[in-house]
Structure formats: C-alpha cells, structure tokens
Steps between C-alpha positions, in 0.01 A plus 500: 500500500639840405490809718211743437732776382638272227160455337440875533836572336414267212172686448684833510751374243213394276302825535805721452623279215846452653715287271844507662611333822618825656153655479340184640748505788412860580130411498576209733684726746226760513222241525681366804516850656157644420145372554297393194277810518801728466642292215164539324518879534859494372397303190209736431727802533772342282254422224386865492831603345468510119844340463453211744487231229839605364662526845293293744775467760559877509125565521470256791788660689371854437153399618650359821665835567179692432284274719753514785516879477118524501481279809770701674311826443172367641 
C-alpha cells in the first residue's frame, strides 16, 4: 500500500502534465508537505497562467509562492 501523498502526487503530475522525473519529484515533495486542499488550490492557480502548458513545473512553483504569500497575508 502506498502512502496517501504518493497517490496525490501522481494525480498532480497527471493534471499538471509533468513529463520529467524532476517535476514529478517536486510534486512528490510538496504533496508530502501540504494538505490536499492546498495542493488543489495550487493546481487551480497554476493552470490560470496562460503559459502553464509550456512550463508546467514553473507554473506549479510560482503558484506555490502565490498561495503561500496569500496565506501569510491573511
């Protein structure tokens, strides 16, 4: 049986269309750190960028920064 964050990371990789191992590893790390609700908000924010399909890893990382900043200011 795999850990819950592993299945979440696989779903993130699929939704964000990550193709390289580095991007999947980053998704795995952040899925281990953050709850699923926050990961969902990160994916939504990342997919708002018009360039996210060309640079999914960069969009994911930028969205993490934006969500963290929003939470910090609340």
